[in-house]
Every structure is written in structure tokens, then in C-alpha cells.
C-alpha positions as CSV (number, residue, x, y, z in Angstrom):
1,M,-51.4,148.8,-55.7
2,R,-47.8,149.7,-56.3
3,K,-45.2,151.6,-54.4
4,S,-43.0,153.9,-56.3
5,V,-39.4,155.1,-55.9
6,T,-37.8,158.1,-57.6
7,R,-34.6,157.6,-59.6
8,G,-32.4,159.2,-57.0
9,L,-33.7,156.8,-54.3
10,L,-32.9,153.5,-56.0
11,V,-31.1,151.3,-53.6
12,L,-30.0,148.0,-55.1
13,S,-27.7,145.4,-53.7
14,P,-25.0,143.7,-56.0
15,I,-26.9,140.4,-55.5
16,A,-30.1,141.9,-56.9
17,L,-28.2,143.3,-59.9
18,A,-26.8,139.9,-60.6
19,V,-30.3,138.4,-60.5
20,A,-31.7,141.1,-62.8
21,M,-29.0,140.5,-65.4
22,S,-29.3,136.7,-65.2
23,A,-32.2,136.8,-67.7
24,S,-29.7,137.1,-70.5
25,A,-27.4,134.3,-69.3
26,G,-27.4,130.9,-71.0
27,P,-28.9,127.9,-69.2
28,V,-26.8,125.7,-67.0
29,S,-26.8,121.9,-67.2
30,P,-26.1,120.7,-63.7
31,D,-25.0,117.2,-62.8
32,K,-28.0,115.1,-61.8
33,P,-27.9,114.2,-58.1
34,S,-28.4,110.7,-56.8
35,T,-32.2,110.4,-56.3
36,P,-34.8,107.7,-55.5
37,D,-36.4,105.9,-58.4
38,G,-38.8,108.3,-60.2
39,L,-36.8,111.4,-59.5
40,G,-34.1,111.1,-62.1
41,G,-35.7,113.6,-64.4
42,I,-36.6,116.3,-61.9
43,H,-34.6,119.5,-61.8
44,P,-32.4,119.7,-58.6
45,A,-33.6,123.2,-57.6
46,V,-37.3,122.1,-58.0
47,Q,-36.6,118.8,-56.1
48,T,-35.1,120.8,-53.2
49,A,-37.9,123.4,-53.1
50,M,-40.7,120.8,-53.4
51,Q,-39.3,118.6,-50.6
52,R,-38.8,121.7,-48.4
53,D,-42.1,123.5,-49.0
54,L,-44.4,120.4,-49.3
55,G,-42.7,118.4,-46.5
56,L,-42.0,115.3,-48.7
57,S,-39.3,112.7,-48.4
58,G,-37.5,111.6,-51.6
59,T,-39.7,108.5,-51.8
60,E,-42.9,110.5,-51.2
61,L,-41.9,113.0,-53.9
62,A,-41.3,110.2,-56.4
63,Q,-44.8,108.8,-55.7
64,Y,-46.3,112.2,-56.0
65,L,-44.7,112.8,-59.4
66,R,-46.0,109.5,-60.7
67,T,-49.5,110.4,-59.5
68,E,-49.2,113.9,-61.1
69,R,-48.3,112.4,-64.4
70,M,-51.3,110.1,-64.3
71,A,-53.6,113.0,-63.3
72,T,-52.5,115.1,-66.2
73,Q,-52.9,112.2,-68.7
74,L,-56.3,111.2,-67.4
75,A,-57.9,114.6,-66.9
76,D,-60.0,114.7,-70.1
77,R,-60.9,111.0,-69.9
78,L,-62.2,111.3,-66.3
79,A,-64.4,114.3,-67.2
80,S,-65.9,112.6,-70.3
81,S,-66.5,109.3,-68.5
82,Q,-68.8,111.1,-66.0
83,G,-70.6,113.3,-68.5
84,E,-73.0,115.8,-66.9
85,H,-72.4,114.2,-63.5
86,F,-68.7,115.2,-63.5
87,A,-67.8,117.3,-60.5
88,G,-64.1,117.7,-60.9
89,S,-60.9,115.8,-60.3
90,W,-57.7,116.4,-58.3
91,I,-54.7,114.9,-56.6
92,E,-55.2,114.0,-53.0
93,R,-52.7,113.0,-50.3
94,T,-53.9,110.1,-48.2
95,P,-52.3,108.2,-45.3
96,R,-51.2,105.6,-47.9
97,G,-49.6,108.2,-50.3
98,F,-51.2,110.0,-53.3
99,E,-54.1,109.2,-55.5
100,V,-56.3,110.8,-58.2
101,V,-59.9,111.5,-57.1
102,V,-62.8,112.1,-59.5
103,A,-66.0,113.5,-58.1
104,S,-69.4,112.6,-59.6
105,T,-73.1,113.2,-58.8
106,A,-73.8,109.7,-60.0
107,N,-74.1,106.9,-57.4
108,S,-73.0,104.3,-59.9
109,A,-70.2,105.8,-62.0
110,A,-68.4,104.4,-64.9
111,K,-65.4,102.1,-64.2
112,L,-62.4,104.2,-63.2
113,P,-58.8,103.6,-64.2
114,R,-56.5,101.9,-61.7
115,G,-55.0,104.4,-59.2
116,T,-58.1,106.6,-59.1
117,S,-61.0,106.7,-56.7
118,L,-64.6,107.9,-56.8
119,R,-66.1,110.6,-54.6
120,V,-69.9,110.9,-54.8
121,V,-71.0,114.5,-54.3
122,D,-74.2,116.6,-54.5
123,D,-73.4,119.3,-57.1
124,S,-71.9,118.9,-60.5
125,F,-69.0,121.0,-61.8
126,A,-71.5,122.9,-64.1
127,E,-73.8,123.7,-61.2
128,L,-70.9,125.0,-59.1
129,N,-69.6,127.2,-61.9
130,L,-73.1,128.6,-62.4
131,S,-73.1,129.8,-58.7
132,K,-69.7,131.3,-59.1
133,A,-70.8,133.1,-62.3
134,K,-73.6,134.7,-60.3
135,L,-71.1,135.9,-57.7
136,D,-69.0,137.4,-60.5
137,G,-72.0,139.1,-61.9
138,A,-72.9,140.5,-58.5
139,V,-69.5,142.1,-58.0
140,A,-69.6,143.6,-61.5
141,K,-73.0,145.1,-60.8
142,H,-72.8,146.1,-57.1
143,G,-69.2,145.7,-56.0
144,A,-67.9,143.2,-53.5
145,A,-68.7,143.5,-49.8
146,N,-66.1,144.7,-47.4
147,G,-64.2,141.8,-46.0
148,V,-65.0,139.5,-48.9
149,Y,-61.6,138.6,-50.4
150,G,-62.5,136.3,-53.3
151,W,-64.3,133.1,-54.4
152,F,-63.7,130.0,-56.4
153,V,-65.1,126.6,-57.3
154,D,-63.4,124.2,-54.9
155,V,-63.8,120.7,-56.4
156,R,-62.2,119.1,-53.3
157,T,-65.1,120.3,-51.0
158,N,-67.7,120.3,-53.8
159,S,-68.5,124.0,-53.1
160,V,-68.1,127.6,-54.1
161,T,-65.7,128.7,-51.4
162,I,-65.7,132.4,-50.4
163,N,-62.7,133.8,-48.6
164,V,-63.9,136.1,-45.8
165,A,-62.1,138.3,-43.3
166,P,-62.7,137.6,-39.6
167,G,-65.9,139.1,-38.5
168,A,-67.2,139.7,-42.0
169,R,-69.5,136.6,-42.3
170,K,-72.7,138.6,-42.3
171,A,-71.5,140.9,-45.1
172,A,-70.5,137.8,-47.0
173,I,-73.9,136.3,-46.6
174,D,-75.6,139.5,-47.8
175,F,-73.3,139.5,-50.8
176,V,-74.4,135.9,-51.7
177,A,-78.0,136.9,-51.2
178,R,-77.7,139.8,-53.7
179,S,-76.1,137.5,-56.2
180,N,-78.9,134.9,-56.2
181,A,-76.3,132.2,-56.2
182,D,-77.5,128.8,-54.8
183,I,-76.7,129.2,-51.1
184,G,-76.5,125.4,-50.9
185,T,-73.3,125.4,-52.9
186,V,-71.6,128.0,-50.9
187,R,-69.1,127.7,-48.0
188,F,-67.2,130.4,-46.1
189,Q,-63.5,130.2,-45.3
190,T,-61.8,132.7,-43.0
191,M,-58.8,134.5,-44.5
192,A,-57.0,136.7,-42.0
193,S,-55.1,138.8,-44.5
194,Q,-56.4,140.3,-47.7
195,P,-54.6,139.4,-51.0
196,K,-52.9,142.3,-52.8
197,P,-51.0,142.8,-56.0
198,L,-47.3,142.3,-55.3
199,A,-45.6,144.9,-57.4
200,T,-44.1,146.8,-54.5
201,L,-40.7,148.4,-53.6
202,M,-38.2,146.0,-52.3
203,G,-34.5,145.8,-52.0
204,G,-33.3,144.7,-55.4
205,S,-35.1,144.2,-58.6
206,E,-35.5,141.8,-61.5
207,Y,-36.8,144.6,-63.7
208,L,-38.4,148.0,-63.3
209,S,-41.3,149.6,-65.2
210,N,-41.8,153.3,-65.5
211,D,-45.0,155.1,-66.3
212,G,-43.3,158.4,-67.0
213,T,-43.2,159.5,-63.4
214,N,-42.3,156.6,-61.1
215,Y,-40.4,153.3,-61.2
216,Y,-42.1,150.0,-60.1
217,Y,-40.5,146.7,-59.2
218,C,-41.6,143.3,-60.7
219,S,-40.3,140.0,-61.9
220,V,-39.9,138.5,-65.4
221,G,-42.3,135.7,-66.2
222,F,-41.5,133.7,-69.3
223,A,-39.6,134.4,-72.5
224,V,-41.9,134.9,-75.5
225,T,-41.8,135.8,-79.2
226,K,-44.2,137.5,-81.6
227,S,-43.6,137.9,-85.3
228,G,-39.9,137.9,-84.9
229,A,-39.9,140.2,-81.9
230,Q,-38.9,138.9,-78.5
231,G,-39.9,139.7,-74.9
232,F,-41.4,138.3,-71.7
233,A,-44.8,137.7,-70.2
234,T,-45.5,139.3,-66.9
235,A,-48.3,140.7,-64.8
236,G,-50.6,143.4,-66.1
237,H,-50.6,145.5,-62.9
238,C,-46.8,145.8,-63.3
239,G,-47.2,148.3,-66.1
240,S,-49.5,149.8,-68.8
241,A,-49.1,149.6,-72.5
242,G,-46.4,152.1,-73.5
243,D,-44.6,152.1,-70.1
244,G,-40.9,151.5,-70.2
245,A,-39.0,148.5,-68.8
246,F,-35.5,148.8,-67.3
247,V,-32.8,146.9,-65.4
248,A,-30.7,148.5,-62.7
249,V,-27.1,149.2,-63.6
250,N,-26.0,150.8,-60.3
251,R,-27.6,152.6,-57.4
252,R,-28.7,155.7,-59.4
253,T,-28.8,154.5,-63.0
254,V,-31.1,152.3,-64.9
255,Q,-30.9,150.9,-68.5
256,S,-33.8,150.6,-70.8
257,I,-34.5,147.0,-72.0
258,G,-37.9,147.5,-73.8
259,T,-41.5,148.6,-73.6
260,F,-44.8,147.2,-72.4
261,A,-46.3,146.2,-75.7
262,A,-49.7,145.3,-74.2
263,S,-51.3,145.1,-70.7
264,S,-54.6,144.1,-69.2
265,F,-55.7,144.7,-65.5
266,P,-58.1,144.1,-63.8
267,N,-59.6,142.2,-66.8
268,G,-57.1,139.4,-65.9
269,D,-53.6,140.3,-65.0
270,K,-51.7,139.9,-68.3
271,A,-48.9,141.8,-70.0
272,W,-45.9,141.3,-72.2
273,V,-42.8,143.4,-72.6
274,Q,-41.1,143.6,-76.0
275,V,-37.4,143.9,-75.4
276,N,-34.8,145.7,-77.5
277,S,-33.0,143.8,-80.2
278,N,-29.7,143.8,-78.3
279,H,-31.2,141.7,-75.5
280,T,-31.7,138.0,-75.4
281,L,-34.1,136.1,-73.2
282,Q,-33.5,132.4,-72.6
283,P,-36.4,129.8,-72.1
284,V,-35.5,129.2,-68.5
285,V,-36.7,130.1,-65.0
286,D,-34.2,131.1,-62.3
287,G,-33.9,128.3,-59.8
288,Y,-32.0,130.4,-57.3
289,S,-29.7,127.6,-56.5
290,G,-27.0,128.0,-59.1
291,S,-28.9,126.6,-62.0
292,D,-31.8,127.5,-64.3
293,I,-35.0,125.5,-64.8
294,P,-35.7,124.8,-68.5
295,V,-39.1,125.6,-70.0
296,H,-40.4,122.8,-72.1
297,G,-44.1,123.8,-72.8
298,S,-47.3,125.0,-71.1
299,T,-49.4,122.0,-70.4
300,E,-51.9,122.9,-67.7
301,A,-51.4,121.1,-64.4
302,P,-54.4,119.7,-62.5
303,V,-55.8,120.8,-59.1
304,G,-53.6,119.2,-56.4
305,A,-50.5,119.4,-58.6
306,A,-47.3,121.0,-57.2
307,V,-46.0,124.1,-58.9
308,C,-43.0,126.3,-58.1
309,R,-42.9,130.1,-58.1
310,S,-39.7,132.1,-59.0
311,G,-39.4,135.8,-58.1
312,R,-36.7,138.4,-57.5
313,T,-37.7,139.0,-53.9
314,T,-38.1,135.5,-52.4
315,G,-36.5,133.2,-54.9
316,L,-38.0,129.7,-55.5
317,H,-40.9,128.4,-53.5
318,C,-43.3,125.5,-54.2
319,G,-46.9,124.9,-53.3
320,V,-50.0,123.0,-54.5
321,I,-52.7,124.3,-56.8
322,E,-55.9,124.6,-54.8
323,A,-58.4,126.0,-57.4
324,K,-58.8,127.5,-60.8
325,N,-60.8,130.3,-62.3
326,V,-60.7,132.1,-59.0
327,T,-62.1,135.6,-58.5
328,V,-59.9,137.6,-56.2
329,Q,-60.9,140.8,-54.4
330,Y,-57.8,143.0,-54.1
331,P,-58.1,146.2,-52.0
332,D,-59.5,148.4,-54.9
333,T,-60.5,146.0,-57.6
334,S,-61.7,142.5,-58.5
335,V,-59.7,140.2,-60.8
336,G,-61.1,136.9,-62.2
337,G,-59.6,133.9,-64.0
338,L,-56.7,133.4,-61.6
339,T,-55.3,130.2,-60.2
340,Q,-54.9,129.8,-56.4
341,V,-51.8,128.2,-55.0
342,K,-50.8,127.5,-51.4
343,V,-47.4,129.2,-51.6
344,C,-45.9,132.4,-50.2
345,A,-44.8,135.5,-52.2
346,E,-43.8,139.0,-51.4
347,G,-43.7,142.5,-53.0
348,G,-41.7,142.6,-56.2
349,D,-42.4,138.9,-57.0
350,S,-45.3,140.0,-59.2
351,G,-45.1,138.8,-62.8
352,G,-42.7,136.0,-61.8
353,S,-42.9,132.4,-63.1
354,F,-45.0,129.5,-62.0
355,I,-43.7,126.3,-63.4
356,T,-44.1,122.5,-62.8
357,N,-41.3,120.1,-62.0
358,A,-41.5,118.9,-65.7
359,G,-40.8,122.4,-67.0
360,Q,-44.4,123.2,-68.0
361,A,-45.1,127.0,-67.7
362,Q,-48.3,127.6,-65.7
363,G,-48.6,131.4,-65.2
364,V,-47.3,134.7,-63.8
365,L,-47.8,135.8,-60.2
366,S,-50.6,138.3,-59.7
367,G,-50.8,138.7,-55.9
368,G,-51.1,137.1,-52.5
369,N,-51.2,137.6,-48.8
370,Y,-48.7,137.3,-45.9
371,S,-45.1,136.7,-46.7
372,C,-42.4,134.0,-46.9
373,K,-41.0,134.9,-43.4
374,G,-41.3,132.6,-40.5
375,K,-44.8,131.2,-39.7
376,Q,-46.5,133.5,-42.2
377,A,-45.2,131.3,-45.0
378,K,-47.5,128.5,-43.9
379,L,-50.5,130.8,-44.0
380,A,-49.8,132.4,-47.3
381,T,-51.9,132.0,-50.5
382,S,-50.9,133.3,-53.9
383,Y,-52.6,133.7,-57.2
384,F,-51.3,133.5,-60.8
385,Q,-52.6,134.6,-64.2
386,P,-52.6,131.4,-66.3
387,I,-50.0,131.6,-69.1
388,N,-52.0,130.0,-72.0
389,P,-54.8,132.7,-72.0
390,L,-52.1,135.4,-71.9
391,L,-50.3,133.9,-74.9
392,T,-53.5,133.5,-76.8
393,Q,-54.7,137.1,-76.1
394,Y,-51.5,138.7,-77.3
395,G,-50.6,136.2,-80.1
396,L,-47.4,135.2,-78.4
397,T,-45.3,132.0,-78.7
398,L,-43.7,130.6,-75.6
399,K,-39.9,130.1,-76.0
400,T,-39.1,126.5,-75.0
401,Q,-36.1,124.2,-75.0
């Protein structure tokens, strides 16, 4: 899962060192640029990345942000209004702009709030989750089939979508048959490249972990505290409990910053590093454009919402949440409970932050496929460990502004 490098082979650029040390720098308050109505509160780095990665004009982005706020506010109300018929809700882009869609198995649904639309479907959210649970049970008992890369409830297509390698459709069908999942709820989707954890050797590092033998490269997630101690959330596959955490000082020297206090992988991809008392972590995310993005909370964003990922290898990139509670089949293990985002990432970005334009922490990068280079960026899918279950499991408090 991880590539290692011995101490004598550390090759780090001055830029990478500056990035690694920026975790202890104070937040910057940039001047707000001139923006269309509705964009005045968005962070400049997030605005730039969202317009670039999502292909939105300033006016389209303003409309999207209004729709996103409405979707977040209405999520619980939409679910309760449909009761057992509820089949999910999401943000959808249409030729006219953006809207909130709620799916229901009822032909005559309760009256919906203005700005939302109804989609009548065959299977409820509960029925879809039952099928997914059977797939999860099958992989726990028998293992996943070769070429099956993961599965999730896709509310947008009212299905349990299974990501399958080219030519592996028969193996995927056999896998579904072994699970006893309702085949009528399942659809197959070709994924040309298998996801993998992204704690790999790259040029430059945000932080390094050490298991007593080798160093591994990952990215800081979010600043946290626990009973007066401070540290940061990151991915579980970046290090085991007791492993050391370091930053690079020069090409052949590293400096200890703390220890992995707890870690879980592949039962989720959660960890937190307790840092030494002489280090300070600010409640910000690196925007890689001369300013930091403040963290204000951890309200969960809906499917269809835009989130931005920050990591030491590829900087800041934005994409759209496609599904939640996703089970991902990495090369040698299966990990459940992840969130799937259409955004690129590369080795060493693991553990890095996913955050909304409003400064709401979403999770830490687990893995992905492809890269951020050229045409591959448009094909890439990434997965993050949601932050709230991580905080709850380890009794952590998110540092916020």
C-alpha cells in the first residue's frame, strides 16, 4: 500500500519543506476579490479551484452555492416528508442551472419546497442499503472478486452501483449472485483503473510517518484536540498506533513532531497524530494560493455538493460528492464507510483535507485512481474517510475558527 524510503534517500525540495512547515503558520486574511452576487463569502482559493475544476462561471457558481445551502438545510425535512418511500436527495445540474432533487417510491408525494423537484423511482433508500449490506457481507465472508473495485448506493441512478474493471463483468455478476443481493437493484459501471491508498513516495512531504524501519509520506488532515492535547486527523493507512510522525528539515534530516495516538485500517481509514507540546496547529486548510482556508465546523455536505481537497502533492482540487457509505476494494483489502468524490489525487495526498466552500470539514483522503496530470484528471475518482465518525471514535474535538 505504501512506498518507503530510507533516511539517507530523502530528497525534498525547498518548496515541499515550506509547505510542510506551513501547518504551524497563522491564518492569512486575504482581501476579498470582486465577485458576482452570492460569492462574497467564498474563500478566494476555493472560488478559483471550484471554477477551474467544475467548469463554472462566476454566475453559475453563485447559483450553485445558493442551491447547496438549500440542500443542506432541507436534507432532513425532505427525508421525513417521504417516510418509508424516501429514496435519497441530491444536487443536480440541469440546462437551467442547479436544483435539489428528492427521489421517492410514492407516485403522489408530499408537497415539496420551492426549488426542489420530485423523481419517482422503484427502490427506496432502505431497500438499496439492504442490497449494499449483502455485498459487504459477501466480501467479508468470501472476499471480493478480481476486477471488482467497489460498490455504493447511488441515489442519482436509484441503484447499487458496482465499479468493475474492463472485462470483469462476469466475475462481478458471480459476486452479486454469491451475496444474494437483489440483482434488480444493481448496475455495473466500468472503472479502468483500480483505486489504491495514496500514501506513496513523492517529491516533497507534508509530514512523514515511521514504523521503526521506513518513512512514509502523507498529508495533514484537520487540527484536533483531546483532553488538552493537540494533534491532527489523518488517514489510518498512513501509520499505525505508536508510529512516529516527522517533518523534513533538510535532505537527510527529519524532526519529530509527535506520535500516532490511534489508527484504524481497513476498518475505516482513520487516525490521529498527537503532536508535541512545542508545536501548534491552526484550524485552517492550505489553499495553495497564498492564503489558508479557515475551518468553521463539520456539517456534512449532501450528495451533489462540491468539496475541495488539499494535499501536499497536488495542492487544491475540487469535485462533486457522488456517493456516501461506499465500499472500496483496494488491491489487498476492502474498506467501507467512505465517501466518493469526482476529483483527482496522487500519492502522498493521503490523509489530506476535504472541505466545503463554507469551511465545513468533510473528511481525510483515503485513496483514488489515476492522477491530476492531463486528461487523467477528468477520469479520476477519490475517496475520503468522513471526519465526524473519526472524531467520535477517538473522542476528538475539531479545532475551528
